[in-house]
C-alpha positions as CSV (number, residue, x, y, z in Angstrom):
1,X,-0.2,-0.2,0.0
2,X,1.5,3.0,-1.1
3,X,1.5,5.9,1.6
4,X,-1.0,7.8,-0.2
5,X,-3.4,5.3,0.4
6,X,-2.0,4.2,3.7
7,X,-2.7,8.2,4.6
8,X,-6.4,8.2,3.1
9,X,-7.0,4.8,4.9
10,X,-6.2,6.7,8.4
11,X,-8.4,9.8,7.6
12,X,-11.5,7.2,6.8
13,X,-11.8,5.7,10.0
14,X,-11.7,1.9,11.1
15,X,-13.6,0.0,7.7
16,X,-17.2,-1.4,9.0
17,X,-17.0,-4.6,9.4
18,X,-14.6,-3.3,12.1
19,X,-17.1,-1.4,13.7
20,X,-19.6,-4.5,13.5
21,X,-17.5,-7.1,14.5
22,X,-16.2,-4.3,17.9
23,X,-20.3,-3.8,18.7
24,X,-20.9,-8.0,18.6
25,X,-18.0,-8.2,21.2
26,X,-19.3,-5.3,23.5
27,X,-23.0,-6.0,23.5
28,X,-21.7,-9.6,24.5
29,X,-20.4,-7.9,27.2
30,X,-23.0,-6.0,28.3
31,X,-25.3,-9.4,28.2
32,X,-23.3,-11.0,30.5
33,X,-22.8,-8.1,33.1
34,X,-26.5,-7.2,33.1
35,X,-28.4,-10.8,32.6
36,X,-25.2,-13.0,32.5
37,X,-26.4,-15.2,36.2
38,X,-29.9,-15.6,35.2
39,X,-29.8,-19.0,33.8
40,X,-28.4,-20.4,37.2
41,X,-30.7,-18.0,39.1
42,X,-33.4,-19.7,36.9
43,X,-31.8,-23.1,36.9
44,X,-32.0,-22.8,41.1
45,X,-35.1,-21.9,41.4
46,X,-36.5,-24.5,39.3
47,X,-34.4,-27.1,40.8
48,X,-36.1,-25.1,44.4
49,X,-39.3,-25.6,43.4
50,X,-39.3,-29.1,42.7
51,X,-37.4,-30.2,45.3
52,X,-40.4,-28.4,47.7
53,X,-42.8,-30.2,45.2
54,X,-41.5,-33.8,45.6
55,X,-40.8,-33.7,49.6
56,X,-44.7,-32.3,49.9
57,X,-45.6,-35.8,47.7
58,X,-44.6,-38.4,49.4
59,X,-46.2,-38.0,52.7
60,X,-49.6,-36.7,51.0
61,X,-49.5,-39.7,48.7
62,X,-48.8,-41.8,51.9
63,X,-51.9,-40.2,53.8
64,X,-54.0,-41.1,50.6
65,X,-52.9,-44.4,50.4
66,X,-53.5,-45.5,53.8
67,X,-56.8,-43.7,54.0
68,X,-57.3,-46.5,50.5
69,X,-55.8,-49.2,52.2
70,X,-57.8,-49.1,55.8
71,X,-61.7,-49.3,53.8
72,X,-60.3,-51.9,51.1
73,X,-62.0,-54.3,52.6
74,X,-65.6,-52.9,53.3
75,X,-68.4,-54.5,51.8
76,X,-70.9,-52.2,49.9
77,X,-73.4,-51.5,52.7
78,X,-70.2,-50.5,55.4
79,X,-69.2,-48.2,52.6
80,X,-72.3,-46.3,51.9
81,X,-72.7,-46.6,55.6
82,X,-69.5,-44.7,56.3
83,X,-70.1,-41.8,52.6
84,X,-73.2,-41.7,54.1
85,X,-72.6,-40.5,58.3
86,X,-70.2,-38.4,56.3
87,X,-72.8,-35.9,54.6
88,X,-74.2,-36.0,58.4
89,X,-71.7,-35.0,60.1
90,X,-70.8,-32.6,57.4
91,X,-74.0,-30.2,57.4
92,X,-74.4,-31.3,61.1
93,X,-73.8,-32.2,64.4
94,X,-74.1,-35.5,66.1
95,X,-73.1,-38.3,69.0
96,X,-71.8,-41.2,67.9
97,X,-75.1,-43.0,69.1
98,X,-77.4,-40.4,67.3
99,X,-75.7,-40.6,63.8
100,X,-76.3,-44.7,64.5
101,X,-79.2,-44.4,65.5
102,X,-80.5,-41.6,62.3
103,X,-78.2,-44.9,59.7
104,X,-80.4,-46.9,61.3
105,X,-83.3,-44.8,60.3
106,X,-81.9,-45.1,57.0
107,X,-82.4,-48.6,56.9
108,X,-78.8,-49.9,57.4
109,X,-78.2,-52.9,59.9
110,X,-76.7,-52.2,63.5
111,X,-73.5,-53.8,62.1
112,X,-72.9,-51.0,58.6
113,X,-74.7,-48.7,61.1
114,X,-72.1,-49.1,64.4
115,X,-68.7,-50.1,61.4
116,X,-69.8,-46.3,58.9
117,X,-70.1,-44.1,62.5
118,X,-66.8,-45.8,63.3
119,X,-64.8,-45.7,60.7
120,X,-64.8,-41.9,60.5
121,X,-63.0,-41.8,63.5
122,X,-65.0,-38.2,64.7
123,X,-64.1,-36.2,67.6
124,X,-67.0,-36.4,69.6
125,X,-66.1,-33.7,72.8
126,X,-65.9,-31.4,69.5
127,X,-69.5,-32.8,68.1
128,X,-71.4,-31.6,71.5
129,X,-69.3,-28.4,71.6
130,X,-71.0,-27.6,68.0
131,X,-74.6,-29.3,68.9
132,X,-74.2,-27.0,72.0
133,X,-74.1,-24.1,69.2
134,X,-76.9,-25.1,67.4
135,X,-79.6,-25.6,70.2
136,X,-78.3,-21.9,71.5
137,X,-78.6,-20.6,68.4
138,X,-82.2,-21.6,68.4
139,X,-83.4,-21.1,72.1
140,X,-82.6,-20.2,75.2
141,X,-80.8,-22.8,77.9
142,X,-79.5,-23.3,81.2
143,X,-76.4,-24.4,81.9
144,X,-77.8,-27.8,82.9
145,X,-80.4,-27.5,80.4
146,X,-78.2,-27.5,77.8
147,X,-76.5,-30.5,79.5
148,X,-79.3,-32.4,79.6
149,X,-80.2,-31.8,76.3
150,X,-77.0,-33.0,75.1
151,X,-77.0,-35.9,76.6
152,X,-81.0,-36.7,75.6
153,X,-79.3,-36.5,72.3
154,X,-76.9,-38.8,72.8
155,X,-73.8,-37.7,74.4
156,X,-71.7,-39.4,77.7
157,X,-72.4,-37.0,80.6
158,X,-68.1,-36.0,80.2
159,X,-69.1,-35.1,76.3
160,X,-72.2,-32.9,77.1
161,X,-70.4,-31.6,80.0
162,X,-67.2,-30.5,78.4
163,X,-69.3,-29.3,75.3
164,X,-71.5,-26.5,77.2
165,X,-68.5,-25.4,78.9
166,X,-66.1,-25.2,75.8
167,X,-69.0,-23.5,74.1
168,X,-68.8,-21.0,77.0
169,X,-72.5,-19.4,77.0
170,X,-73.4,-15.8,79.5
171,X,-75.9,-17.5,81.3
172,X,-77.5,-14.4,82.6
173,X,-78.2,-13.5,78.8
174,X,-79.5,-17.0,79.0
175,X,-81.2,-16.5,81.6
176,X,-82.9,-13.0,79.9
177,X,-83.3,-14.3,76.8
178,X,-85.5,-17.4,78.5
179,X,-87.4,-15.5,80.4
180,X,-88.1,-12.9,77.5
181,X,-89.6,-16.6,75.8
182,X,-91.5,-17.6,78.8
183,X,-92.5,-13.9,79.3
184,X,-93.7,-14.3,74.9
185,X,-96.3,-17.1,75.4
186,X,-97.8,-16.8,79.1
187,X,-98.3,-14.2,81.6
188,X,-95.6,-14.1,85.7
189,X,-95.3,-12.4,88.5
190,X,-92.2,-11.9,89.2
191,X,-91.6,-14.3,91.8
192,X,-93.5,-17.0,89.1
193,X,-91.0,-16.1,86.4
194,X,-88.4,-16.7,88.5
195,X,-89.5,-20.4,90.1
196,X,-89.6,-20.8,86.4
197,X,-85.9,-20.1,85.2
198,X,-84.8,-21.9,88.7
199,X,-86.8,-25.1,87.7
200,X,-84.9,-25.2,83.6
201,X,-81.9,-25.2,85.6
202,X,-80.5,-21.3,86.2
203,X,-79.4,-20.2,89.8
204,X,-81.1,-18.2,92.0
205,X,-79.2,-15.4,90.9
206,X,-79.1,-15.8,87.0
207,X,-82.6,-16.5,87.8
208,X,-83.8,-13.2,89.1
209,X,-81.1,-11.5,86.3
210,X,-82.7,-12.8,83.2
211,X,-86.2,-10.9,85.1
212,X,-84.5,-8.0,85.6
213,X,-84.2,-7.7,82.5
214,X,-87.3,-8.0,81.7
215,X,-88.3,-5.3,83.5
216,X,-89.9,-6.7,86.5
């Protein structure tokens, strides 16, 4: 190349393909600077997610397999009894004997009814709490009156007492509500209404409070 041509080349600057190479290299460096670590981060995140999913799956599968194994030898009648008992408990509270009686009423044999109820493994103390709440939602009760009602419904004394105490009603308030219910259907003197509440299981103090709350 002559000195004249070399001089012209220097004036023109770097050829276009030289600038193209520099641009490609520069873009690659920027990419590594701002995004080069993303692949490893994404892979790590995916690995963690897969690990968490894998760690939870065996336990869930084991529970399902255990349930299937527990009911593997059921007769058709026992299976139906268990399923209908589960349906009843899904919308109302029952004692063990109360639920068995319900299945007997549905036409199941004693053996099928007892199997269906016991197979659910229900917590009958908890059912007593639910039942106490259901009764109080529709009517007023004294503590003893509600215990008696639960026992009548098939709960044991211990289950009924647990259910009533755990529900935690305000018995003074219940006495006032009960007094209002009596007055809605009949006339009473103050002492007569107090006596009626005491007969219903309220203490003397609760009965007097309930009557006073109703204007006596």
